[in-house]
N, C-alpha and C positions, 0 to 999 in steps of 0.2 A: 500779683494781687488776685485776692480771691472775692468774688461777689456772687450773689444769689440773684438769678434771672427768673421773674415771675410775670404772669400777664393775666389778662381777662379775669380779674377779680369779680366784677360785676357785682359789687356791694349792693344789696337791695333786691337781688333777684329771687324770683318765686320758681318753684319746680311743680308743675301740675297744681298751680294755686297755693302751693305750701311755701310761705315766707321762710327764706333761708337766713334771714338777717336776725332772726330771734335767737337760734342756737347754733346753727351749722357754721355760718360764717365767723362769728365770734369765737368759737371753738377752733377753727382753722388759724385765725390770726394768733391765737395762744400759742398754739403749736409751732406756727411759723416763726415766731419771736423766739421760741425755745431753740429752734434749728439755726437761727442766725448765731446764737450764743455757742451751740456745739460746733458749727463750722467754723467758726472765728471769721466770718465774713466782714470784709472791711467795707461793703457798700451793697445795696440793693437797688436793682433795676425793675421797674414796673412798665412793661410795654404795652400799656394802653388797656382801654375799657376798664377803668378803675370802678366806675359806677355802672349800673345796669342801664340807666336812663339818664337823658341830659339833666333832668330836674331831680336829682337823688332825693330820697327821703331823709328826714332828720337822724334816723337810726343809721343809715348808709354813711352819712357825713360824720357822725359820731365815731363810728367804726374806723373810718380812715385817719380821722384826727387821732384817736388812741394809737393806732399802730405807727404812724409816722412819729408821733410824740416819743413813744418808747424807743423807736430806732434812734432818734436825736440824742436821747438820753445814754444810748450805748455808744454815742459817737460813731454810728454808721452811717455813711453818706447814703442819701436816698436820691435816686433820678427817675422822673416818670413823664410820660407822655400820654397825651389824650388819644383815646380811640375813637371810633366812629360812634360809641354809645354816649361818650362824654361831651359836655360843653366844655370846650377848650377855654372859653372865657371864665367860666365859673370854676373850673379845676385851678385855674392860674390866679385866683383870688389870694391876696397878701403873699404872691411868690417873692418879691423882693424882700420881704421880712423874714420869710422860711429859709431862703438862700443863706442868710447870715448864720443859720442853724445846721447848714449842710443838706438842706432840702431842695432840690432843683426840679422845677415842674415845667414842661414844655406844652403849653396848650395851644398856642397860636404861633403862626410864623410871622415875623416882623415885616411889614412893608417898607419900613425905613432902611433896615440894615441888609436886608436880603440874605441874611446869615442864618443858617441853622443853629439854634441854640446849643451850646456845647460847654462841657465842664472838663477842666484838666486836672488830673490827680498824680500824685507821685508815689512810687514805691521804690524798692532796691534797684530796679532796673531802668529808673528814669521816669520819663512823663508817659501818660496814657490818657488820651482824650476821649470822651465820650459824647457822640453826636447824638442829639435828641430830636427825633422828627415826629411830631403828632401826626395822625391821620390827615392825608392831603388828597385834595380833589384837584384835576387838572386847571380848572377855573381859577382856583386860588394861586397855583404856581404862576399862572398867565399874569394876573393881576400884579403880582410881587415883581416878577422879572420882565413883564412886557413881552412874553412869549406866546405863540399861538398853538400850543401843545393840544393834540386832539385826544390823547389816551393817557392812561396813568403812567405806563412805563417810561414814555418820552419826557413827560413832565417830571418825574422822579429824577431821570438822568440830567435833565438841565439844571435841576436844582443842585445836584452833586457838583456838576461842572462849574457852578457859580462860588463854590466853597474853597477856601484856601486850606485845604487838608494836606499836611505833611506826612506822606506815606512812608518817609524813612523813620518816623516814630510810630508807637502803637496807637491804633484807633480801633474803637468799639462803636458800632451804630446800633441806636435804638429805634425801631419802627414799628407801626401797626399797619400792616397792608397785607394783601393778598399776593404772596410771592408765589411765582409759577417756574416751571422749568419747560422752557418752549411752548409755554402757554397752556401747559397742564397743572392743574391747581395741587395743592398738597391735599392729603385726606381729610376730611372735614370730621369734627367730632359728633355735631348733630345739633348743637344749640346755637351755632352762629347765626347771624343775620347779615345781609350785604355782602355774601360772598358768591358763589354760584355764576362765576365769570365776571363778576364786578371788579374793576380795578386791578387788573393783572399786572404785577411787575416783575420782570425776570430777575431771578437770582444772581445773574452776572453783575448786577449793580453793586454788589456786595463782595466781589471776589477780593478786593484789596484791603479790606478790613480785617483785623485779628479775630474779631467775633461779631456776629450779627444776632441781636437779641430781638426776636420777633413776637408779636402779638397778633390777634385776630382769629387765628385758627385755635380751636379748643382741644385738639389732641396734640399731644407733646410729640415732636418729630423734628428730624433734620430735613433740610431742603437740598438735596444734591450733595452737600458737603458737611462734614461733622461740626464746622464752626458757623454753619447757618442754621439757626434753629428756632422753632416755636416751642415755647415752655409750656403752653397748654393751659387750661383752666385749672384753677386749684381744687375744684370739686367736680363731681358728676352733675352737670345741669340738664342731662338729657339721658334717657335709658339707652340710646345708641352709643352713649360713651363709655359704657361698661365694657365694651370689647376691647377698649384699649389697656394698656399696662397702668400700674399704679400711678396715681399723679402726685407731683411734688415740684418743688423748686429745682431749677437747674443750678448747681455748683459749677461756677467757671473760675478756672484758674488761668491767668495769663501771666507768663514769664517773659523772658527776654525777646526781643524782635527776632523773628525767623523761627522761633521754637512753637512747636504745635501746641495750641490751646487745649487744655484738659477739661473735659465736661463730665458731669455726674448727676443723674436725677436722684435726689433726696425724698423718698417717700415720706408722705405726711398721711396718716391713718385718719379718715375722716370720723366724725362724731357718729354718722350713721352710714351704713354700707349701702351701696345702691345695686339692686339685684333683678335680673329678669329670669322669672320661672316659666318655662316652656314645658307642658307636659298634659296628660290627661287631667280631667276634672278631679278624679278620685285621688290620684297621685299628689295633685296639688294641695288638696286640703288634708294629705296625710302629714303627721309630725315630722316624719323623715324629710319631707321636701320643704315644708314652710318653717320648720324651726331649726334651719341648719345654725343661723345665727340671729340672736334677738336683736331688736333695736334696729331694724332695717327700713329702707324705702324700697317698695317692692311693686314690681309690675307682672302681672299674670298673663300668659298667653296660653288659652285653653285650647287643645287641639281636638277634641272630641265632642264638643257641644256648643250650642249656641248660647249666648249670653242673656240671661233674663234677670230681672231686678232681684230675684230671689237668691240667685248665684252671686250677684254683685254683693249683696248685704251679707251673705254668709262668709266670702272671702274676706270682706272687710273686718268683720267682727272676728274672725280667725287670726288675722293679722293683728290686730289690736291686742288680741289676748297674749301675743308673744312679744308685745311692746314694740311691734312694727307698724308701719302705716302702707296700706294697699293703695297706692296712687293711681293705678292704672289698670284696667282689666280689659283684654281684647280677645277676640276668638279667631282661629285661623281655620276653624272648622265651616266649611260650606259658606253660608251667608248668615250673618248675624240678623236678629230679627228685624232690627232697624237699620240695616245696611244700606248703603246708597245703591246697591245693585238691585235692579227690579226685573223679574222675569214677566213673562206675558201671563203666568197664572196669578201672580201677586198684584199685578198693577191694575189700580181702580181708577177708570177715568172719570168718575163721579166726584172724587176727592179733590177739593182746591189745593193750591199751594199752601195756603194757610193751615189748613187742616193737616197736610202732612209735616209741615214744620212744627205744629203743635204737638203731634204724636212723637217725633224726634225729640223735640225739646223735653217733654215730660219724661221719655226714657233716659235722657241724659241728666235729668236733675230730679231724679227720685219722686216723679209724680207732678213736680211743679209745673204750673202753666205760664206760658210766655206772657209779659205784660203788653200793654196797648202799643207800646213805642216800638217793640220788637216786631209785633204784627204789621204796623204800619210800615216799616221797612220792607218786609215780605210783600205786602200789597204793592208797593212802589215797584219792585222787582218783576212782579206778576205783570203790571202795567207795562213795563219796560220790555218785557217779552213778547206781549201781545200787541205792542203799538208800532206800526211803521215809522212814525215821525216822532221819536222819542229822544231827540238829542239833549233835551235839558233834564231828562230823568236821572241821568248818573249824578248831576250836581244837586238835585233834590234829595237824593238818597244819602249822599256824602254829608250835606248840610244837616239832615235829620240824624245821622249817626254822630256827628260832631256836637250837636244840640244835646243828644242822649248822653254822650261821654262827659260832657260839662256838668250834668246834673249829679252824676255818681260821686 
């Protein structure tokens, strides 16, 4: 059986405030559907973080709908689990109806059956069962099983122990978790959240499975063994992810029991290449450096100058003239004019926190001034810093920030 393993689609994500749902993600879906045809995959496995947020935008929902509808029309089985960015309940909407079309969604674990949702398919070598585990917390497992697990690894082990898994047959497990080797995490991509030591699950949980399809880490990689693998995110969602190899779905071929699983990354070229340019200011603005490829998302790291509004404007204009977008500009030369580093010569004790914040805000926003709500938050922070008995101030700050977010 051949299937494609993908994960961390994050439909609706923005990169440096640029909405990727408008062009980049629909383009990727189009190319992915072509890859399904070219590889003759019989199934698609989506290992979590289908959406970028628990309340996805209408465009994000529409894109997923178009993708799974197209797969169903091709008679390709789809199996997906909810990630930590997804709302399992929302993702599972209409799952009973979708199951009739070969679309299987595991959004929440059932407290009634205590059984991991699973799908059994057949091929020339017999049955193969896909175990679909959404992102879990120890508390959820404890509620379902009546256990008292304190950490993710023990909770995951207990959950597997309660399953009636026939390991004499072929089994594939799909999970969205932080899988570790002796406590050491896999290398991160750059745009993940809720990793950094949270929820470590040892790879040994998966050793009996023919293949483990993982999501959560955005860098495509194996974890100790070739058949325990992160697919990675389909696109570069952070400039740190440019250091990894080309992104694309993992084509997995499972043959008879006992035979090694074959895997291959099928690269999908993105609509816009993501590139980091690190060089002197003069070299960056030269056509040789900035015009290597047109239509890129760029980050410039200037090695010999401080950043000024004039440099920022020039680089963004230059990128635009090459059909590219300069999303980020930083300097590695000494201290930026508005750097958080402060020397004894630069520090002005007469300036208030509001004044310093206003200067930094104007620099970051092309001269725009912060609004009254922003300044009120800064004032509360200043009060918190200067007040010995300020236990209630964090709550005030959070309340004000939530109020402001609700009006945007």
